[in-house]
C-alpha positions as CSV (number, residue, x, y, z in Angstrom):
1,M,-261.1,-28.9,-41.3
2,R,-258.7,-30.7,-43.4
3,R,-254.8,-29.1,-42.7
4,R,-253.0,-29.6,-46.3
5,I,-249.4,-31.2,-45.7
6,I,-246.4,-30.8,-47.8
7,S,-243.7,-32.8,-47.9
8,A,-240.8,-31.2,-49.5
9,R,-238.3,-35.2,-50.7
10,A,-234.6,-34.2,-49.0
11,F,-232.1,-34.9,-51.5
12,T,-230.1,-38.2,-50.5
13,L,-226.5,-38.1,-50.4
14,V,-226.2,-40.5,-53.5
15,E,-227.4,-38.1,-55.3
16,L,-225.3,-34.9,-53.4
17,L,-222.4,-36.2,-55.0
18,V,-223.5,-37.3,-58.7
19,V,-224.3,-33.7,-58.2
20,L,-220.8,-32.6,-57.1
21,A,-219.2,-35.0,-59.4
22,I,-221.1,-33.5,-62.8
23,I,-219.7,-29.8,-61.3
24,V,-216.9,-31.4,-60.8
25,V,-216.1,-32.6,-64.9
26,L,-217.8,-29.1,-65.6
27,V,-214.4,-27.6,-63.9
28,S,-211.6,-29.9,-65.0
29,L,-213.2,-29.2,-69.2
30,L,-214.1,-25.5,-68.6
31,L,-210.8,-24.7,-66.7
32,P,-208.3,-25.7,-69.9
33,L,-209.9,-23.7,-72.3
34,L,-210.6,-20.7,-69.8
35,I,-207.0,-20.8,-69.1
36,G,-206.1,-21.3,-73.3
37,A,-208.5,-18.2,-73.4
38,K,-206.2,-16.1,-70.6
39,R,-202.7,-16.8,-72.5
40,Q,-203.9,-16.0,-75.4
41,A,-205.4,-12.8,-74.0
42,Q,-201.9,-12.4,-72.4
43,Q,-200.3,-13.1,-76.1
44,I,-202.0,-10.5,-77.8
45,K,-202.0,-7.7,-75.4
46,C,-198.3,-8.3,-75.4
47,A,-198.3,-8.2,-79.5
48,S,-200.2,-5.0,-78.6
49,H,-197.4,-3.7,-77.1
50,L,-194.4,-4.7,-78.8
51,K,-196.5,-2.9,-82.0
52,Q,-196.9,0.5,-79.7
53,I,-192.9,0.0,-79.2
54,G,-191.7,-0.7,-83.4
55,V,-193.4,2.2,-83.9
56,A,-191.9,4.4,-81.4
57,L,-188.5,2.6,-82.3
58,T,-189.0,4.0,-86.1
59,V,-190.3,7.9,-84.8
60,Y,-186.9,7.4,-82.9
61,T,-184.6,5.8,-85.8
62,Q,-186.4,8.0,-88.2
63,D,-185.2,10.8,-86.1
64,Y,-181.9,9.8,-84.9
65,K,-181.1,7.7,-88.2
66,Y,-179.5,5.4,-85.1
67,F,-179.9,2.5,-83.1
68,P,-181.1,3.6,-79.5
69,E,-179.6,1.2,-77.1
70,A,-176.3,2.1,-75.0
71,G,-174.3,0.6,-72.4
72,L,-173.1,2.2,-69.1
73,V,-171.6,0.5,-67.3
74,P,-169.7,1.8,-63.4
75,T,-165.9,1.6,-63.3
76,D,-165.3,-0.7,-60.3
77,N,-168.1,-3.7,-61.9
78,S,-168.8,-4.4,-65.7
79,Y,-170.7,-6.9,-64.8
80,A,-173.5,-4.1,-64.5
81,T,-174.5,-2.5,-67.3
82,A,-177.0,-0.1,-67.6
83,H,-179.6,0.2,-70.6
84,C,-180.7,3.1,-73.0
85,W,-183.2,1.4,-75.2
86,P,-186.3,1.6,-73.1
87,V,-186.0,4.9,-71.6
88,R,-184.8,6.3,-75.2
89,L,-188.2,5.1,-77.0
90,R,-190.1,5.7,-73.6
91,K,-190.2,9.5,-74.7
92,M,-192.0,8.3,-77.9
93,L,-194.1,7.0,-76.2
94,S,-195.4,10.2,-74.5
95,G,-193.8,8.5,-70.9
96,N,-195.8,5.1,-71.0
97,K,-193.5,2.5,-68.8
98,N,-196.5,-0.1,-69.3
99,V,-196.0,-1.5,-72.7
100,F,-193.1,-2.6,-71.7
101,Y,-194.3,-5.1,-69.4
102,C,-196.1,-8.4,-70.7
103,P,-198.9,-9.6,-68.8
104,A,-197.7,-13.7,-69.1
105,Q,-194.2,-12.7,-67.3
106,D,-193.2,-12.4,-63.9
107,P,-195.0,-9.1,-61.6
108,K,-191.5,-8.2,-60.6
109,C,-190.8,-7.1,-64.6
110,N,-192.8,-4.0,-63.9
111,W,-190.6,-1.3,-64.3
112,T,-191.5,0.7,-60.9
113,R,-189.9,2.7,-59.4
114,D,-189.1,0.1,-56.4
115,A,-189.4,-3.0,-58.5
116,T,-187.0,-6.1,-57.2
117,G,-183.0,-6.0,-58.8
118,H,-180.2,-3.7,-58.2
119,V,-180.5,-0.4,-57.6
120,A,-178.5,3.1,-58.8
121,W,-180.1,6.1,-59.4
122,A,-179.3,8.4,-62.4
123,Q,-176.5,10.8,-62.8
124,A,-176.9,14.1,-65.1
125,M,-174.4,12.8,-67.1
126,H,-177.3,9.8,-67.5
127,T,-179.1,11.9,-68.9
128,N,-177.3,12.4,-72.1
129,F,-178.7,9.0,-72.8
130,G,-182.3,9.6,-72.1
131,Y,-182.9,8.8,-68.5
132,E,-184.4,12.2,-66.1
133,M,-182.5,13.3,-63.0
134,S,-182.7,10.6,-59.9
135,E,-184.4,8.5,-62.0
136,R,-184.4,4.2,-61.6
137,L,-181.3,3.2,-63.7
138,L,-182.3,0.1,-65.5
139,I,-180.1,-1.9,-64.6
140,G,-179.3,-5.8,-66.1
141,S,-176.3,-7.9,-64.8
142,S,-174.6,-11.0,-66.0
143,A,-172.4,-11.6,-63.5
144,S,-175.7,-13.0,-60.7
145,S,-179.3,-12.7,-60.5
146,S,-179.2,-9.3,-59.1
147,G,-180.8,-7.0,-62.1
148,M,-183.5,-5.6,-62.6
149,W,-186.6,-8.3,-64.0
150,F,-187.7,-7.0,-67.6
151,S,-190.0,-8.3,-70.1
152,Y,-188.7,-7.4,-73.7
153,G,-185.2,-8.1,-74.7
154,Y,-182.7,-6.1,-77.4
155,N,-181.6,-7.4,-80.3
156,N,-177.9,-6.3,-79.2
157,F,-175.1,-9.1,-80.4
158,G,-176.7,-10.6,-84.1
159,A,-176.3,-14.6,-84.1
160,N,-172.5,-13.9,-84.7
161,W,-172.2,-12.4,-81.1
162,R,-168.5,-11.3,-81.2
163,Q,-165.6,-8.3,-82.3
164,S,-162.5,-9.5,-84.2
165,P,-161.2,-7.3,-87.4
166,S,-162.8,-9.3,-89.5
167,D,-166.1,-8.6,-88.0
168,P,-165.1,-5.5,-86.1
169,I,-169.2,-4.5,-85.0
170,S,-171.2,-7.2,-83.8
171,K,-174.1,-8.8,-85.8
172,G,-177.5,-7.6,-84.3
173,M,-178.7,-3.8,-84.1
174,G,-175.4,-2.9,-81.8
175,A,-175.0,-0.3,-78.5
176,V,-175.2,1.9,-79.9
177,S,-174.3,6.1,-77.9
178,Y,-174.2,8.9,-80.7
179,E,-172.9,11.0,-77.7
180,N,-170.0,9.2,-77.5
181,L,-169.9,10.5,-73.2
182,D,-166.5,8.6,-71.3
183,S,-167.2,10.1,-67.9
184,P,-166.5,8.9,-63.9
185,P,-168.0,6.8,-62.1
186,W,-170.1,5.4,-65.7
187,K,-168.7,4.8,-69.1
188,V,-170.1,4.1,-72.2
189,T,-169.1,1.0,-73.3
190,D,-169.5,-1.1,-77.3
191,V,-169.8,2.3,-78.6
192,N,-170.6,0.9,-82.1
193,L,-172.5,2.8,-84.2
194,R,-175.1,1.0,-86.1
195,K,-178.0,2.5,-88.2
196,A,-181.5,1.5,-88.6
197,S,-180.5,2.8,-92.7
198,A,-177.7,-0.3,-92.8
199,V,-180.8,-3.6,-92.0
200,K,-180.9,-5.2,-95.1
201,A,-184.1,-6.7,-94.9
202,A,-186.1,-5.3,-92.2
203,S,-188.8,-7.7,-92.5
204,N,-186.9,-10.4,-91.5
205,F,-184.9,-8.9,-89.2
206,I,-185.0,-10.1,-85.3
207,T,-185.5,-6.3,-83.1
208,I,-186.8,-7.0,-79.8
209,A,-188.9,-10.2,-78.0
210,D,-190.2,-11.4,-75.6
211,T,-187.3,-12.4,-73.3
212,T,-187.0,-15.4,-70.3
213,A,-186.9,-13.1,-67.0
214,D,-184.6,-14.0,-65.0
215,S,-182.3,-10.9,-63.5
216,G,-179.5,-11.5,-65.5
217,N,-179.6,-8.8,-68.3
218,D,-183.2,-9.1,-69.6
219,F,-182.9,-6.0,-71.8
220,G,-180.8,-8.0,-74.2
221,I,-181.4,-11.6,-75.4
222,V,-179.6,-14.0,-77.8
223,P,-180.5,-16.3,-80.2
224,Q,-177.9,-19.1,-78.0
225,V,-179.8,-21.7,-76.7
226,A,-179.5,-22.8,-72.6
227,G,-176.6,-24.2,-71.7
228,V,-174.1,-22.1,-73.8
229,A,-172.9,-18.7,-73.4
230,G,-175.1,-16.0,-73.4
231,A,-177.9,-18.6,-72.1
232,R,-179.3,-16.7,-69.5
233,M,-180.7,-14.0,-72.4
234,T,-182.0,-16.5,-74.4
235,I,-185.1,-15.5,-76.0
236,G,-188.3,-16.2,-74.2
237,D,-190.6,-18.9,-74.2
238,V,-193.8,-17.5,-72.2
239,H,-196.5,-17.7,-74.8
240,R,-197.5,-21.6,-75.8
241,G,-193.2,-22.5,-75.9
242,G,-192.3,-19.2,-77.8
243,A,-191.8,-15.5,-77.9
244,N,-193.4,-12.7,-79.6
245,V,-190.7,-11.1,-81.8
246,L,-191.2,-7.2,-83.2
247,F,-189.0,-7.3,-85.9
248,L,-187.7,-3.9,-87.5
249,D,-191.0,-3.7,-90.3
250,G,-192.9,-3.1,-87.4
251,H,-194.6,-6.4,-88.0
252,V,-195.4,-8.5,-84.5
253,Q,-195.5,-12.3,-85.0
254,W,-195.1,-15.3,-82.7
255,H,-192.3,-18.1,-82.8
256,M,-191.5,-21.3,-80.9
257,Q,-188.3,-20.7,-78.9
258,S,-186.7,-23.8,-80.9
259,D,-187.6,-22.0,-84.2
260,L,-185.3,-19.3,-83.2
261,T,-182.4,-20.2,-81.2
262,I,-178.9,-22.1,-82.8
263,Q,-176.8,-24.2,-81.9
264,W,-173.5,-22.6,-80.8
265,P,-171.2,-21.8,-82.2
266,P,-173.4,-21.6,-85.1
267,V,-173.6,-24.4,-87.6
268,P,-174.4,-23.7,-91.7
269,D,-177.0,-25.5,-91.5
270,E,-179.4,-23.2,-89.4
271,A,-178.1,-20.9,-91.9
272,K,-182.0,-20.0,-92.3
273,K,-182.0,-18.5,-88.3
274,Q,-179.3,-17.2,-88.3
275,R,-180.3,-14.7,-90.5
276,M,-183.0,-13.8,-89.0
277,W,-180.7,-12.0,-85.9
278,N,-177.9,-10.6,-88.4
279,W,-178.8,-7.0,-89.8
280,D,-176.7,-7.9,-92.9
281,N,-179.4,-10.4,-93.3
282,Q,-176.4,-13.0,-93.8
283,P,-176.0,-16.6,-91.6
284,A,-173.2,-16.6,-88.9
285,G,-169.7,-16.3,-89.9
286,P,-167.1,-19.8,-89.2
287,W,-165.7,-19.8,-86.4
């Protein structure tokens, strides 16, 4: 009886190398697509978070009339500021802190009790500004990289970023405190009352946007370009070189960073961009 002998031809080294080369080519073609899809998903989720924050901002300003920020500084350190707008808006979001994190940002930007940065705990007076007793204060620092990391910044100053007899109130939303509390060892700074109804063009007024997260005043944004005053608060470029921006009317729109940043001091040629930062929808005044 004859036995049937079946021989299996093995792959040669050349054939294996060809297969590997094909796999490498396919991966090189697909990887950018996968990365692009991931970044697009992050941008979409970020926009969703900002829309939810926008709803909370609308509810807050309808209830209280004023914008939600207040800057609380310790009397022995004017460079460290506890910010209030996130904790005030959090209450309008049923306590949800996840919406204050952009998934494209560093994980350090997650709002957690043990987050990186300066540590200070809420005292009784802070409960007047939206904090819960003994919770972690949201500290931003302009002196060093010791503040907390945060994804989103708030338009405090506008495109003028100054206070003077001719312009007594900055042109952003203002560091608002309707309680006007001044009690050691913390005090209220920049008590500039700003009603939401004062804004002249809600659909063209920047309120909150992606920030340049670096643990230095991440809770605020300014239009100044890098290398000048306030550069550490420059609006972010985390999404394809730009940022998701929440406007006062509630819509969210992506802009290239360069479409929103201005020279310093302000120049007349950039009036269109300056208007977007100022509550009165006017360009920055002369310096």
